[in-house]
N, CA, C and O atoms as a GROMACS GRO file, in nm:
protein
  368
    1MET      N    1   0.083  -0.122   0.001
    1MET     CA    2   0.001   0.001  -0.001
    1MET      C    3   0.084   0.128   0.001
    1MET      O    4   0.052   0.227  -0.064
    2VAL      N    5   0.195   0.123   0.079
    2VAL     CA    6   0.279   0.243   0.084
    2VAL      C    7   0.348   0.266  -0.050
    2VAL      O    8   0.357   0.380  -0.097
    3HIS      N    9   0.395   0.157  -0.111
    3HIS     CA   10   0.458   0.169  -0.244
    3HIS      C   11   0.361   0.229  -0.345
    3HIS      O   12   0.400   0.310  -0.428
    4GLN      N   13   0.234   0.188  -0.337
    4GLN     CA   14   0.136   0.243  -0.431
    4GLN      C   15   0.112   0.394  -0.405
    4GLN      O   16   0.094   0.472  -0.499
    5SER      N   17   0.113   0.430  -0.279
    5SER     CA   18   0.094   0.574  -0.244
    5SER      C   19   0.209   0.655  -0.296
    5SER      O   20   0.188   0.765  -0.347
    6VAL      N   21   0.332   0.605  -0.285
    6VAL     CA   22   0.451   0.676  -0.333
    6VAL      C   23   0.445   0.691  -0.487
    6VAL      O   24   0.476   0.796  -0.542
    7ASP      N   25   0.405   0.585  -0.552
    7ASP     CA   26   0.386   0.589  -0.697
    7ASP      C   27   0.280   0.692  -0.739
    7ASP      O   28   0.296   0.765  -0.837
    8GLN      N   29   0.172   0.695  -0.663
    8GLN     CA   30   0.060   0.793  -0.690
    8GLN      C   31   0.112   0.933  -0.670
    8GLN      O   32   0.082   1.021  -0.750
    9ARG      N   33   0.191   0.955  -0.564
    9ARG     CA   34   0.242   1.094  -0.540
    9ARG      C   35   0.334   1.136  -0.649
    9ARG      O   36   0.326   1.249  -0.698
   10ARG      N   37   0.421   1.046  -0.688
   10ARG     CA   38   0.515   1.080  -0.798
   10ARG      C   39   0.438   1.107  -0.932
   10ARG      O   40   0.474   1.197  -1.008
   11LYS      N   41   0.338   1.030  -0.956
   11LYS     CA   42   0.258   1.053  -1.076
   11LYS      C   43   0.189   1.188  -1.069
   11LYS      O   44   0.183   1.260  -1.169
   12LEU      N   45   0.137   1.224  -0.955
   12LEU     CA   46   0.072   1.356  -0.940
   12LEU      C   47   0.171   1.471  -0.950
   12LEU      O   48   0.139   1.579  -1.000
   13GLU      N   49   0.294   1.446  -0.900
   13GLU     CA   50   0.395   1.552  -0.906
   13GLU      C   51   0.434   1.587  -1.048
   13GLU      O   52   0.471   1.701  -1.076
   14GLU      N   53   0.425   1.491  -1.136
   14GLU     CA   54   0.461   1.515  -1.278
   14GLU      C   55   0.344   1.576  -1.358
   14GLU      O   56   0.366   1.626  -1.468
   15MET      N   57   0.223   1.573  -1.304
   15MET     CA   58   0.106   1.630  -1.375
   15MET      C   59   0.110   1.781  -1.369
   15MET      O   60   0.170   1.840  -1.279
   16ASN      N   61   0.046   1.842  -1.468
   16ASN     CA   62   0.030   1.986  -1.459
   16ASN      C   63  -0.087   2.022  -1.366
   16ASN      O   64  -0.159   1.934  -1.320
   17LEU      N   65  -0.106   2.150  -1.338
   17LEU     CA   66  -0.209   2.189  -1.241
   17LEU      C   67  -0.348   2.150  -1.282
   17LEU      O   68  -0.428   2.112  -1.197
   18GLU      N   69  -0.379   2.159  -1.408
   18GLU     CA   70  -0.514   2.122  -1.456
   18GLU      C   71  -0.540   1.973  -1.435
   18GLU      O   72  -0.650   1.936  -1.395
   19GLN      N   73  -0.443   1.890  -1.460
   19GLN     CA   74  -0.458   1.749  -1.440
   19GLN      C   75  -0.480   1.716  -1.291
   19GLN      O   76  -0.559   1.628  -1.256
   20VAL      N   77  -0.407   1.787  -1.204
   20VAL     CA   78  -0.423   1.767  -1.062
   20VAL      C   79  -0.565   1.808  -1.017
   20VAL      O   80  -0.629   1.742  -0.936
   21ALA      N   81  -0.610   1.919  -1.073
   21ALA     CA   82  -0.745   1.964  -1.046
   21ALA      C   83  -0.849   1.862  -1.089
   21ALA      O   84  -0.949   1.841  -1.020
   22ASP      N   85  -0.826   1.798  -1.203
   22ASP     CA   86  -0.922   1.695  -1.247
   22ASP      C   87  -0.923   1.577  -1.156
   22ASP      O   88  -1.027   1.516  -1.133
   23GLU      N   89  -0.804   1.544  -1.101
   23GLU     CA   90  -0.800   1.433  -1.002
   23GLU      C   91  -0.875   1.473  -0.874
   23GLU      O   92  -0.941   1.390  -0.811
   24MET      N   93  -0.863   1.600  -0.836
   24MET     CA   94  -0.934   1.648  -0.718
   24MET      C   95  -1.084   1.646  -0.737
   24MET      O   96  -1.159   1.633  -0.640
   25ALA      N   97  -1.128   1.658  -0.860
   25ALA     CA   98  -1.270   1.660  -0.889
   25ALA      C   99  -1.335   1.520  -0.881
   25ALA      O  100  -1.457   1.505  -0.892
   26SER      N  101  -1.250   1.420  -0.863
   26SER     CA  102  -1.307   1.281  -0.852
   26SER      C  103  -1.378   1.262  -0.721
   26SER      O  104  -1.387   1.355  -0.641
   27ASP      N  105  -1.426   1.147  -0.698
   27ASP     CA  106  -1.504   1.111  -0.580
   27ASP      C  107  -1.430   1.154  -0.450
   27ASP      O  108  -1.317   1.111  -0.429
   28PRO      N  109  -1.491   1.237  -0.365
   28PRO     CA  110  -1.425   1.289  -0.247
   28PRO      C  111  -1.378   1.181  -0.149
   28PRO      O  112  -1.294   1.207  -0.062
   29THR      N  113  -1.432   1.063  -0.163
   29THR     CA  114  -1.389   0.957  -0.065
   29THR      C  115  -1.281   0.866  -0.128
   29THR      O  116  -1.238   0.770  -0.065
   30SER      N  117  -1.238   0.896  -0.250
   30SER     CA  118  -1.140   0.808  -0.312
   30SER      C  119  -0.997   0.846  -0.269
   30SER      O  120  -0.972   0.958  -0.225
   31HIS      N  121  -0.906   0.752  -0.283
   31HIS     CA  122  -0.766   0.775  -0.251
   31HIS      C  123  -0.708   0.879  -0.349
   31HIS      O  124  -0.627   0.962  -0.307
   32ASN      N  125  -0.743   0.878  -0.473
   32ASN     CA  126  -0.693   0.970  -0.572
   32ASN      C  127  -0.727   1.112  -0.532
   32ASN      O  128  -0.645   1.202  -0.547
   33HIS      N  129  -0.848   1.133  -0.483
   33HIS     CA  130  -0.891   1.267  -0.443
   33HIS      C  131  -0.797   1.321  -0.326
   33HIS      O  132  -0.750   1.434  -0.329
   34HIS      N  133  -0.774   1.237  -0.231
   34HIS     CA  134  -0.693   1.278  -0.117
   34HIS      C  135  -0.547   1.296  -0.158
   34HIS      O  136  -0.479   1.387  -0.110
   35ALA      N  137  -0.500   1.211  -0.245
   35ALA     CA  138  -0.362   1.233  -0.294
   35ALA      C  139  -0.348   1.356  -0.375
   35ALA      O  140  -0.246   1.424  -0.366
   36ALA      N  141  -0.451   1.390  -0.458
   36ALA     CA  142  -0.445   1.514  -0.533
   36ALA      C  143  -0.452   1.634  -0.444
   36ALA      O  144  -0.386   1.734  -0.472
   37GLN      N  145  -0.530   1.629  -0.337
   37GLN     CA  146  -0.535   1.738  -0.240
   37GLN      C  147  -0.400   1.758  -0.173
   37GLN      O  148  -0.357   1.872  -0.153
   38ALA      N  149  -0.334   1.652  -0.139
   38ALA     CA  150  -0.200   1.662  -0.080
   38ALA      C  151  -0.102   1.721  -0.177
   38ALA      O  152  -0.020   1.804  -0.138
   39GLU      N  153  -0.108   1.682  -0.304
   39GLU     CA  154  -0.016   1.737  -0.402
   39GLU      C  155  -0.045   1.885  -0.423
   39GLU      O  156   0.047   1.964  -0.441
   40PHE      N  157  -0.171   1.922  -0.421
   40PHE     CA  158  -0.207   2.064  -0.438
   40PHE      C  159  -0.151   2.145  -0.320
   40PHE      O  160  -0.097   2.253  -0.340
   41ALA      N  161  -0.164   2.092  -0.198
   41ALA     CA  162  -0.114   2.159  -0.080
   41ALA      C  163   0.038   2.171  -0.087
   41ALA      O  164   0.093   2.274  -0.048
   42ARG      N  165   0.107   2.068  -0.136
   42ARG     CA  166   0.253   2.073  -0.149
   42ARG      C  167   0.294   2.179  -0.244
   42ARG      O  168   0.388   2.253  -0.218
   43ARG      N  169   0.222   2.188  -0.361
   43ARG     CA  170   0.256   2.292  -0.458
   43ARG      C  171   0.232   2.431  -0.402
   43ARG      O  172   0.310   2.522  -0.430
   44GLN      N  173   0.123   2.449  -0.323
   44GLN     CA  174   0.102   2.576  -0.262
   44GLN      C  175   0.214   2.616  -0.171
   44GLN      O  176   0.258   2.731  -0.172
   45ALA      N  177   0.264   2.520  -0.090
   45ALA     CA  178   0.374   2.548   0.001
   45ALA      C  179   0.502   2.587  -0.080
   45ALA      O  180   0.573   2.680  -0.042
   46VAL      N  181   0.528   2.519  -0.187
   46VAL     CA  182   0.646   2.552  -0.269
   46VAL      C  183   0.626   2.692  -0.329
   46VAL      O  184   0.721   2.771  -0.331
   47TRP      N  185   0.509   2.726  -0.378
   47TRP     CA  186   0.486   2.855  -0.438
   47TRP      C  187   0.503   2.966  -0.335
   47TRP      O  188   0.562   3.070  -0.363
   48GLN      N  189   0.447   2.939  -0.212
   48GLN     CA  190   0.460   3.037  -0.105
   48GLN      C  191   0.600   3.062  -0.064
   48GLN      O  192   0.639   3.176  -0.038
   49ARG      N  193   0.680   2.953  -0.058
   49ARG     CA  194   0.822   2.967  -0.023
   49ARG      C  195   0.896   3.047  -0.133
   49ARG      O  196   0.979   3.132  -0.102
   50ASP      N  197   0.865   3.020  -0.260
   50ASP     CA  198   0.934   3.096  -0.367
   50ASP      C  199   0.888   3.243  -0.363
   50ASP      O  200   0.970   3.332  -0.386
   51ALA      N  201   0.762   3.269  -0.335
   51ALA     CA  202   0.717   3.405  -0.326
   51ALA      C  203   0.782   3.481  -0.207
   51ALA      O  204   0.814   3.599  -0.218
   52ALA      N  205   0.802   3.410  -0.096
   52ALA     CA  206   0.869   3.470   0.020
   52ALA      C  207   1.013   3.504  -0.016
   52ALA      O  208   1.062   3.611   0.020
   53LYS      N  209   1.079   3.414  -0.086
   53LYS     CA  210   1.218   3.445  -0.129
   53LYS      C  211   1.224   3.565  -0.222
   53LYS      O  212   1.313   3.648  -0.209
   54ALA      N  213   1.129   3.574  -0.318
   54ALA     CA  214   1.132   3.690  -0.409
   54ALA      C  215   1.098   3.816  -0.337
   54ALA      O  216   1.152   3.922  -0.369
   55THR      N  217   1.010   3.809  -0.238
   55THR     CA  218   0.976   3.930  -0.162
   55THR      C  219   1.096   3.975  -0.078
   55THR      O  220   1.122   4.094  -0.067
   56GLN      N  221   1.165   3.882  -0.022
   56GLN     CA  222   1.282   3.916   0.060
   56GLN      C  223   1.392   3.976  -0.029
   56GLN      O  224   1.461   4.068   0.015
   57GLN      N  225   1.410   3.927  -0.150
   57GLN     CA  226   1.510   3.982  -0.240
   57GLN      C  227   1.469   4.120  -0.286
   57GLN      O  228   1.553   4.209  -0.299
   58SER      N  229   1.340   4.137  -0.311
   58SER     CA  230   1.286   4.268  -0.352
   58SER      C  231   1.304   4.370  -0.240
   58SER      O  232   1.341   4.484  -0.268
   59ALA      N  233   1.281   4.333  -0.118
   59ALA     CA  234   1.301   4.422  -0.006
   59ALA      C  235   1.448   4.461   0.011
   59ALA      O  236   1.479   4.575   0.046
   60TYR      N  237   1.533   4.369  -0.013
   60TYR     CA  238   1.681   4.393  -0.012
   60TYR      C  239   1.719   4.496  -0.114
   60TYR      O  240   1.795   4.588  -0.084
   61TYR      N  241   1.669   4.483  -0.237
   61TYR     CA  242   1.700   4.584  -0.341
   61TYR      C  243   1.638   4.716  -0.307
   61TYR      O  244   1.702   4.819  -0.329
   62MET      N  245   1.519   4.720  -0.254
   62MET     CA  246   1.456   4.848  -0.217
   62MET      C  247   1.533   4.917  -0.110
   62MET      O  248   1.541   5.040  -0.110
   63MET      N  249   1.589   4.844  -0.018
   63MET     CA  250   1.673   4.905   0.091
   63MET      C  251   1.791   4.976   0.027
   63MET      O  252   1.820   5.091   0.060
   64TRP      N  253   1.862   4.907  -0.066
   64TRP     CA  254   1.978   4.970  -0.133
   64TRP      C  255   1.939   5.091  -0.215
   64TRP      O  256   2.009   5.192  -0.218
   65LEU      N  257   1.821   5.078  -0.284
   65LEU     CA  258   1.776   5.192  -0.362
   65LEU      C  259   1.740   5.314  -0.272
   65LEU      O  260   1.768   5.428  -0.309
   66ALA      N  261   1.681   5.289  -0.158
   66ALA     CA  262   1.651   5.397  -0.064
   66ALA      C  263   1.778   5.457  -0.013
   66ALA      O  264   1.785   5.579   0.003
   67LEU      N  265   1.876   5.380   0.014
   67LEU     CA  266   2.006   5.430   0.061
   67LEU      C  267   2.068   5.514  -0.050
   67LEU      O  268   2.120   5.622  -0.022
   68GLY      N  269   2.063   5.469  -0.172
   68GLY     CA  270   2.118   5.548  -0.286
   68GLY      C  271   2.047   5.681  -0.302
   68GLY      O  272   2.110   5.783  -0.328
   69ILE      N  273   1.915   5.680  -0.285
   69ILE     CA  274   1.839   5.805  -0.298
   69ILE      C  275   1.877   5.898  -0.186
   69ILE      O  276   1.892   6.018  -0.209
   70TRP      N  277   1.894   5.847  -0.066
   70TRP     CA  278   1.932   5.929   0.049
   70TRP      C  279   2.070   5.991   0.026
   70TRP      O  280   2.087   6.111   0.050
   71VAL      N  281   2.166   5.915  -0.020
   71VAL     CA  282   2.300   5.971  -0.049
   71VAL      C  283   2.293   6.075  -0.160
   71VAL      O  284   2.354   6.181  -0.149
   72THR      N  285   2.220   6.048  -0.266
   72THR     CA  286   2.207   6.139  -0.380
   72THR      C  287   2.141   6.270  -0.336
   72THR      O  288   2.181   6.379  -0.378
   73THR      N  289   2.041   6.259  -0.253
   73THR     CA  290   1.973   6.380  -0.202
   73THR      C  291   2.069   6.463  -0.116
   73THR      O  292   2.073   6.585  -0.127
   74GLY      N  293   2.146   6.398  -0.032
   74GLY     CA  294   2.245   6.469   0.052
   74GLY      C  295   2.349   6.539  -0.036
   74GLY      O  296   2.385   6.654  -0.009
   75LEU      N  297   2.396   6.473  -0.139
   75LEU     CA  298   2.493   6.537  -0.228
   75LEU      C  299   2.433   6.653  -0.301
   75LEU      O  300   2.497   6.756  -0.317
   76LEU      N  301   2.308   6.639  -0.347
   76LEU     CA  302   2.237   6.746  -0.415
   76LEU      C  303   2.224   6.866  -0.321
   76LEU      O  304   2.243   6.980  -0.363
   77ALA      N  305   2.192   6.842  -0.196
   77ALA     CA  306   2.178   6.953  -0.102
   77ALA      C  307   2.316   7.022  -0.079
   77ALA      O  308   2.325   7.145  -0.069
   78LEU      N  309   2.419   6.941  -0.070
   78LEU     CA  310   2.554   6.997  -0.053
   78LEU      C  311   2.596   7.081  -0.172
   78LEU      O  312   2.648   7.192  -0.152
   79PHE      N  313   2.576   7.034  -0.292
   79PHE     CA  314   2.616   7.111  -0.411
   79PHE      C  315   2.527   7.230  -0.434
   79PHE      O  316   2.573   7.330  -0.487
   80THR      N  317   2.400   7.224  -0.396
   80THR     CA  318   2.311   7.341  -0.401
   80THR      C  319   2.364   7.448  -0.307
   80THR      O  320   2.371   7.566  -0.344
   81PHE      N  321   2.401   7.409  -0.186
   81PHE     CA  322   2.455   7.507  -0.092
   81PHE      C  323   2.585   7.569  -0.144
   81PHE      O  324   2.607   7.690  -0.134
   82LEU      N  325   2.671   7.483  -0.199
   82LEU     CA  326   2.802   7.540  -0.248
   82LEU      C  327   2.778   7.634  -0.364
   82LEU      O  328   2.848   7.735  -0.374
   83LEU      N  329   2.685   7.605  -0.450
   83LEU     CA  330   2.653   7.700  -0.563
   83LEU      C  331   2.594   7.828  -0.514
   83LEU      O  332   2.618   7.933  -0.573
   84TRP      N  333   2.517   7.824  -0.408
   84TRP     CA  334   2.461   7.943  -0.350
   84TRP      C  335   2.567   8.026  -0.274
   84TRP      O  336   2.568   8.149  -0.279
   85TYR      N  337   2.656   7.954  -0.205
   85TYR     CA  338   2.759   8.023  -0.126
   85TYR      C  339   2.876   8.074  -0.205
   85TYR      O  340   2.931   8.179  -0.170
   86ALA      N  341   2.917   8.006  -0.312
   86ALA     CA  342   3.035   8.044  -0.386
   86ALA      C  343   3.028   8.186  -0.447
   86ALA      O  344   3.126   8.259  -0.438
   87PRO      N  345   2.918   8.227  -0.506
   87PRO     CA  346   2.917   8.364  -0.562
   87PRO      C  347   2.920   8.473  -0.455
   87PRO      O  348   2.950   8.589  -0.486
   88GLN      N  349   2.890   8.437  -0.331
   88GLN     CA  350   2.886   8.541  -0.231
   88GLN      C  351   3.020   8.560  -0.162
   88GLN      O  352   3.033   8.651  -0.080
   89THR      N  353   3.119   8.479  -0.190
   89THR     CA  354   3.250   8.500  -0.133
   89THR      C  355   3.318   8.619  -0.202
   89THR      O  356   3.303   8.638  -0.323
   90PRO      N  357   3.394   8.698  -0.127
   90PRO     CA  358   3.461   8.814  -0.187
   90PRO      C  359   3.567   8.768  -0.287
   90PRO      O  360   3.643   8.675  -0.261
   91ALA      N  361   3.570   8.837  -0.401
   91ALA     CA  362   3.669   8.808  -0.509
   91ALA      C  363   3.799   8.869  -0.467
   91ALA      O  364   3.806   8.980  -0.413
   92GLN      N  365   3.907   8.791  -0.494
   92GLN     CA  366   4.041   8.841  -0.457
   92GLN      C  367   4.128   8.865  -0.578
   92GLN      O  368   4.243   8.907  -0.564
   0.00000   0.00000   0.00000
């Protein structure tokens, strides 16, 4: 029985999402239905893990972009001050 369950899981893992949904639409008391539900839950967990990784990477990039904007704004303020101050110094 266990060997059959492992074979069923591997078969479902190779199916596309539509085929898994078709298996889930079978009789709710059947073994195939429960195996398809387990495969669907596994895929959801994998997708959520991948989405979390992508979100974390995006947040990392946003942090560096915000730091770059902060540095650029500081430099802009410095150069604006220097351009305002330079013409007011006495000429020698």
